C-alpha positions as a printed Julia matrix, in Angstrom:
483×3 Matrix{Float64}:
  -0.09   0.09   0.01
   2.0    3.06  -1.27
  -0.55   5.26   0.09
   0.13   4.17   3.85
   3.31   5.79   4.32
   3.92   9.73   3.79
   7.41   9.95   3.3
   7.62  13.46   3.03
   6.54  14.15   6.45
   9.82  12.13   7.69
  11.41  15.63   9.16
   7.67  16.83  10.38
   7.74  13.3   12.43
  11.7   14.1   13.89
  10.6   17.19  15.12
   7.41  16.55  16.54
   9.21  13.39  18.72
  12.24  14.38  19.53
  10.16  17.75  20.7
   7.49  15.64  22.67
  10.66  13.49  24.53
  11.75  17.14  25.46
   8.58  17.69  27.1
   8.19  14.49  28.95
  11.48  15.25  30.12
  10.17  18.64  31.58
   6.92  16.76  32.89
   8.63  14.15  34.33
  11.0   16.57  36.27
   8.15  18.81  37.53
   6.51  15.47  39.24
   9.37  14.36  40.5
  10.26  17.46  42.15
   7.08  18.61  43.79
   5.22  15.61  44.28
   6.12  14.6   47.95
   4.09  17.91  49.35
   1.0   17.58  47.14
   0.54  14.33  46.64
   3.37  12.36  48.62
   2.42   9.78  51.42
   2.53  12.79  53.82
   1.38  15.24  51.19
  -1.54  17.94  51.25
  -3.78  15.32  48.78
  -1.89  11.91  49.76
  -2.14   9.28  46.77
  -2.74   6.04  49.52
  -5.89   8.05  50.46
  -6.68   8.34  46.91
  -6.29   5.01  45.81
  -8.27   3.73  48.85
 -11.55   5.01  47.7
 -10.93   5.41  43.89
 -11.11   1.85  42.11
  -8.52   0.74  39.22
 -11.13   1.07  36.36
 -11.74   5.07  37.47
  -8.06   5.89  37.63
  -5.56   2.7   35.95
  -2.06   3.68  37.55
   0.61   1.85  38.65
   0.35   3.18  42.05
  -2.87   1.27  42.31
  -1.16  -1.62  43.2
   1.47  -0.4   45.45
   2.38   3.23  46.61
   5.63   5.13  48.06
   7.27   7.72  47.84
  10.44   5.91  46.87
   8.67   4.28  44.28
   6.61   7.53  43.05
  10.35   9.3   42.45
  11.71   5.96  40.99
   9.03   6.36  38.27
   8.97   9.82  37.58
  12.38  10.31  37.24
  13.21   6.8   35.36
  10.25   8.23  32.84
  12.73  11.82  32.74
  15.72   9.29  31.77
  13.86   7.32  29.4
  12.57  10.73  27.76
  16.03  12.21  27.53
  17.36   8.94  25.91
  14.51   9.2   23.2
  15.03  13.24  22.92
  18.55  11.92  22.01
  17.65   9.86  19.46
  17.13   6.4   21.18
  13.97   5.54  19.46
  15.46   5.81  15.88
  18.58   3.81  16.83
  16.57   0.58  17.67
  13.74  -1.72  15.99
  10.55  -0.37  15.12
   8.99  -2.92  18.02
  12.05  -1.41  20.25
  10.88   1.96  19.77
   7.24   1.87  19.94
   7.86  -0.01  23.58
  10.07   2.84  24.63
   7.31   5.57  23.61
   4.86   3.18  25.42
   6.58   3.32  28.31
   6.68   6.88  28.72
   2.82   7.05  28.3
   2.04   4.13  30.77
   4.44   5.98  33.38
   3.1    9.51  32.7
  -0.55   8.09  32.77
   0.13   6.53  36.31
   1.23   9.79  37.87
  -1.54  12.01  36.17
  -4.22   9.42  37.09
  -3.1    9.93  40.88
  -2.28  13.57  40.57
  -5.94  14.7   41.64
  -6.35  18.56  41.43
  -3.0   19.29  40.84
  -2.85  17.36  37.57
  -6.5   18.64  36.49
  -5.39  20.75  33.77
  -5.93  20.36  30.2
  -2.03  20.18  29.29
  -1.77  16.32  31.23
  -4.2   14.82  28.79
  -2.65  16.49  25.8
   0.47  15.23  26.54
  -0.88  11.95  27.19
  -2.92  11.57  23.93
  -0.19  12.89  22.27
   2.13  10.48  23.41
  -0.39   7.58  22.55
  -0.35   8.61  19.29
   3.63   9.06  18.94
   3.62   4.76  19.81
   2.13   4.71  16.28
   4.03   7.23  14.45
   7.08   4.78  13.89
  10.84   6.0   13.46
  13.36   5.67  10.78
  12.71   2.25   9.66
   9.38   2.87   8.05
   7.61   6.27   6.79
   5.49   8.03   8.66
   1.76   6.52   8.5
  -0.58   8.64   6.79
  -3.28   7.68   9.36
  -1.4    8.67  12.34
  -1.03  11.88  10.64
  -4.59  12.23   9.93
  -4.97  11.83  13.89
  -2.71  14.2   14.96
  -4.44  16.78  12.77
  -7.66  16.0   14.04
  -6.26  16.51  17.81
  -4.79  19.67  17.14
  -8.24  20.78  15.5
 -10.04  19.45  18.57
  -7.6   21.44  20.48
  -7.96  24.78  18.41
 -11.78  24.83  17.6
 -12.78  23.47  20.51
 -11.01  26.79  22.27
 -12.42  28.99  19.59
 -15.94  27.77  20.22
 -15.66  27.75  23.93
 -14.62  31.27  23.68
 -17.58  32.28  21.08
 -19.98  30.7   23.74
 -18.55  31.84  26.73
 -17.84  35.03  27.55
 -19.72  38.36  25.88
 -16.18  39.96  25.86
 -14.79  37.45  23.22
 -17.4   38.57  20.95
 -17.27  42.1   21.34
 -13.51  41.74  21.14
 -12.47  42.93  24.31
 -11.21  40.33  26.21
  -7.64  41.22  25.62
  -8.03  44.39  27.76
  -7.84  42.05  31.02
  -6.45  38.94  30.14
  -2.67  39.84  29.76
  -3.37  41.44  33.67
  -5.46  38.62  35.06
  -4.47  35.3   33.46
  -3.13  32.92  35.93
   0.28  33.24  36.03
   1.67  36.3   33.97
   5.22  36.25  32.3
   7.72  38.89  32.17
   6.33  40.51  29.1
   2.83  40.35  30.51
   2.96  43.96  31.99
   4.01  45.24  28.09
   1.13  43.18  26.26
  -1.22  44.76  28.81
  -0.38  48.26  28.0
  -0.87  47.78  24.14
  -2.88  50.27  22.52
  -6.87  48.79  22.61
  -7.18  48.81  19.46
  -4.18  46.26  19.1
  -5.93  44.18  21.99
  -9.14  43.91  19.39
  -6.97  42.61  16.5
  -5.71  40.24  19.05
  -9.06  39.22  19.69
 -10.08  38.77  16.04
  -7.05  37.26  15.15
  -7.54  34.29  17.61
 -10.92  33.69  16.49
  -9.11  33.25  12.61
  -6.39  30.95  14.5
  -9.07  28.98  16.17
 -11.9   29.05  14.2
 -10.68  29.34  10.72
  -7.3   27.91  10.39
  -7.61  24.55  11.88
 -10.39  23.33   9.17
  -7.74  24.41   6.65
  -5.59  21.3    8.13
  -7.5   19.05   6.05
  -7.32  20.87   2.78
  -4.23  19.73   0.34
  -0.56  21.1    0.47
   0.55  23.78   0.58
  -2.59  25.1    1.95
  -2.12  23.15   4.96
   1.26  23.68   5.66
   0.61  27.63   5.86
  -2.47  26.66   8.03
  -0.05  24.84  10.58
   2.36  27.65  10.04
  -0.15  30.2   11.15
  -0.73  28.51  14.19
   2.49  27.97  15.08
   2.9   31.73  14.83
  -0.18  32.72  17.07
   1.06  29.89  19.75
   4.38  31.6   20.01
   2.43  34.68  20.71
   0.82  33.01  23.73
   4.44  31.78  25.03
   5.43  35.42  24.87
   2.74  36.39  26.84
   2.82  34.22  29.44
   3.21  30.8   31.34
   0.71  28.06  30.37
   3.36  25.09  31.11
   3.64  23.13  28.13
   0.2   23.97  26.17
   1.79  26.1   23.56
   5.03  24.33  23.25
   3.15  20.84  22.7
   0.42  22.69  20.55
   3.4   23.79  18.25
   4.98  20.41  17.96
   1.4   19.15  16.78
   1.08  21.5   14.53
   4.37  20.76  13.0
   3.09  17.26  11.96
   1.04  19.04   8.95
   3.83  20.95   7.39
   5.05  18.81   4.19
   8.79  18.3    4.77
   9.17  18.64   1.02
   8.46  22.34   1.24
  11.01  22.77   4.17
  13.41  20.72   2.31
  13.39  23.0   -0.76
  14.11  26.11   1.2
  16.76  24.49   3.57
  19.92  22.88   2.82
  18.89  20.06   5.33
  19.74  16.36   4.08
  17.24  13.83   2.32
  14.9   11.12   4.18
  16.83   8.31   6.32
  16.31   4.97   3.52
  13.18   3.16   5.14
  12.71  -0.67   4.67
   9.24  -1.85   3.73
   5.97  -1.5    6.34
   5.33  -4.75   8.29
   2.22  -6.28   8.27
   2.22  -6.27  11.94
   2.76  -2.75  12.11
  -0.03  -1.62   9.52
  -2.24  -3.58  11.41
  -1.53  -1.89  14.51
  -2.17   1.23  12.9
  -5.54   0.18  11.53
  -6.5   -0.57  14.82
  -5.58   2.13  16.69
  -6.9    4.6   14.13
 -10.65   2.64  13.97
  -9.97   3.16  17.98
  -9.56   6.67  18.31
 -12.52   7.18  15.63
 -14.75   5.28  17.93
 -13.68   6.98  20.86
 -13.91  10.42  18.98
 -17.56  10.29  19.19
 -17.81  11.83  22.83
 -15.63  14.68  21.92
 -17.26  15.62  18.58
 -20.4   15.43  20.16
 -18.98  17.84  23.11
 -17.69  20.58  20.14
 -21.28  20.82  18.68
 -22.85  21.02  22.08
 -24.27  24.15  23.77
 -23.0   23.05  27.27
 -19.69  22.07  25.74
 -17.29  21.02  28.36
 -13.91  22.29  28.48
 -10.42  19.78  28.82
 -12.39  16.95  29.94
 -11.76  13.37  29.46
 -13.99  10.87  28.1
 -12.26   7.73  29.44
  -9.66   7.0   32.14
  -6.68   6.45  29.69
  -7.13   9.91  28.2
  -7.16   8.69  24.99
  -9.19  10.74  23.18
  -9.85  14.41  25.05
 -12.04  17.66  24.6
  -9.95  21.03  25.02
 -10.32  24.61  25.49
  -9.65  27.63  27.7
 -10.81  30.8   29.03
 -14.35  30.62  27.99
 -14.71  33.27  30.6
 -12.36  35.91  31.57
 -11.49  37.75  34.77
 -11.75  41.35  35.1
 -10.51  41.79  38.27
  -7.37  39.75  40.07
  -7.47  38.52  43.23
  -3.99  37.22  45.2
  -3.85  35.26  47.94
  -1.11  36.78  50.28
   0.35  34.07  52.93
   1.92  35.74  55.87
   3.22  34.18  59.41
   4.28  35.67  62.45
   6.46  34.52  65.08
   4.05  35.51  68.14
   1.72  32.3   69.13
  -1.1   34.31  70.04
  -0.7   37.34  67.4
  -2.26  40.78  68.24
  -2.94  43.58  66.56
   1.22  44.22  67.09
   1.97  41.25  65.92
   4.67  41.82  62.87
   3.61  39.29  60.0
   5.9   38.47  57.07
   5.12  37.4   53.96
   5.83  33.85  52.37
   6.96  34.44  48.59
   5.77  32.04  45.5
   8.22  31.36  42.84
   5.64  32.1   39.93
   2.2   33.67  41.26
   2.63  37.54  41.86
   3.68  38.64  45.25
   6.24  41.58  45.95
   4.62  44.32  43.8
   8.32  44.96  42.71
   9.06  41.8   41.71
   8.7   41.34  37.55
   7.16  38.04  36.83
   8.97  35.0   35.56
   9.24  32.82  32.73
   8.62  29.21  34.09
   6.7   27.71  31.23
   7.18  24.96  29.87
   8.03  24.09  33.62
   4.72  23.72  35.43
   4.09  25.52  38.83
   1.47  23.49  40.65
   0.93  25.18  43.57
   1.35  28.62  42.06
  -1.47  27.63  39.4
  -3.78  26.28  42.21
  -3.24  29.34  44.32
  -4.89  31.31  41.55
  -7.58  29.37  41.31
  -7.99  29.6   45.2
  -8.26  33.08  44.96
 -11.47  32.86  42.48
 -13.22  30.93  45.04
 -12.33  29.31  48.05
 -14.16  26.04  47.05
 -11.13  25.57  44.52
  -8.76  24.89  47.96
 -10.76  23.7   50.71
  -9.42  20.15  50.43
  -6.1   21.33  50.4
  -5.37  24.65  51.73
  -5.56  23.94  55.75
  -2.92  21.29  55.06
  -0.9   23.77  53.15
  -0.78  26.53  55.87
  -0.2   23.45  58.59
   2.63  22.38  56.82
   3.91  26.22  56.88
   3.5   25.75  60.63
   5.39  22.81  60.58
   8.26  24.17  58.54
   8.26  21.36  56.35
  10.99  21.4   53.94
   9.54  19.75  51.4
   6.44  22.6   50.83
   8.82  25.18  51.44
  10.96  24.15  48.36
   7.95  24.83  46.61
   8.06  28.45  47.68
  10.56  30.93  46.66
  11.11  32.82  49.73
  10.59  31.46  53.39
  10.27  34.74  55.61
  11.17  32.05  58.7
  14.45  30.39  57.77
  15.8   29.66  61.61
  12.01  28.07  62.89
   8.94  27.87  62.17
   6.28  30.37  62.61
   4.18  30.66  65.48
   0.79  31.65  63.53
   0.29  31.89  59.89
  -2.84  33.33  58.27
  -3.93  34.29  54.5
  -5.44  37.47  53.03
  -6.72  38.42  49.66
  -5.4   41.25  48.17
  -6.53  43.16  44.61
  -3.29  43.79  41.73
  -3.77  45.65  38.9
  -0.48  46.33  36.99
   1.18  50.18  37.38
   0.86  52.15  34.71
   4.2   53.77  32.83
   4.47  56.6   34.88
   4.16  54.67  38.29
   6.76  51.94  37.33
   9.29  54.85  36.7
   8.2   56.54  40.31
   8.19  53.47  41.98
   9.61  50.97  40.37
   6.75  48.79  41.06
   5.05  46.39  38.06
   1.93  45.74  40.22
  -0.19  47.95  43.1
  -2.01  45.97  45.29
  -4.94  46.68  47.9
  -6.38  44.8   50.7
  -9.95  43.3   49.96
 -10.33  41.03  53.07
  -9.27  38.3   55.01
  -8.8   34.85  52.99
  -8.17  32.78  56.22
  -7.82  33.49  59.95
  -4.99  33.14  61.51
  -3.64  29.59  62.81
  -1.51  29.31  65.27
   0.46  26.17  67.05
  -1.7   25.83  70.04
  -4.73  25.59  67.83
  -3.17  22.81  65.43
  -2.19  20.92  68.39
   0.86  18.63  68.9
  -0.3   15.86  66.03
  -1.28  18.99  63.42
  -4.26  19.37  61.43
  -5.71  17.02  59.37
  -4.81  17.43  55.8
């Protein structure tokens, strides 16, 4: 079957697979460095407590069989090592079956983490990494040409990512329809980056152009992915440009980078080869019959599972970032169906006084990514994902987002828990834990240019209300608060 392989897409496959492996490295390293205080055996939402109440069929994971912090660390760091080897070319240096096994191991290990990660792993880019990683298993290596069917499934995935995000916006907040959402978004997004202040202060007519261009990118360009070349290539290239704009304007973990990689699979490598001095494709042998059968089988599976995401796209009650199966094989995506107009931030403070009074001196904890000190320029962390910082943004929107873990977080600050403190950027109590901790809610706004020059502050903030009353060591008791 000559149509089965698309030899001209070998370069697209190469870039996609190597880039995807690097994102796996980032994801596994982030899991290894953050899991103990979040979901470890003594974490805020411990895995053993989760697996005791959630059956395997609802959350398949290696950790349903056995859990220990040591085992989780081995899985996370082991996944990072395998992913680094694949990024270095290991999957192209071994037989086809072995390459597929390497990709399957990465998918299985990360699935095991996501399915026990609870609220800390509830973001759309987790499912997107798993879905793209699953398709990468069947994309082959240098020994075979890229299968046309899998390339089609990757375009279908990109279509759902972009078109789903476009529809959720048009059906959601009115500001997307009148092109005013970008008046607020750069300031109120979950984790601004170092250029967000500058994006926010762009002229308002340009913000309207941004919003209109977003609709074109998410509702128009995805349709062109299924047209003949070179139209599909130019549509994919335009999507890449819009994603790079998002990379510059904020921190969205690896969402933008993985979208870029998926878009590159729609680029015809022959067009790139004509414009660059790159060498030609590697010589590949015939496609094994068993591989052909496997590709047909996975294509049928994905198309069958696509019924639920496709129906969701057409629904007036469209769901955003949802999985319809516990393996995260075919999912629905979307982002920012509504835009917050006001930015609230939770400021966590501690005092040495075990029984604080009006005269107590409160000192502020600093986070790595979320806004805190008004004079600190927001930093770039993506594609690395700071899970606690992101959840603090949701917690500021409503205490309901934090009711399961925020009390445990404050307790660990009272305990001076080293793993929890490693998640933070600044600990105002380096010598001994505080006697009391509290949380207060502030409104944050970007300063204007004149104020920035005068005060050197990127933010101005105003106290709104108490978020969590002081918790003291005496109230906590010797055993500590239950998480």
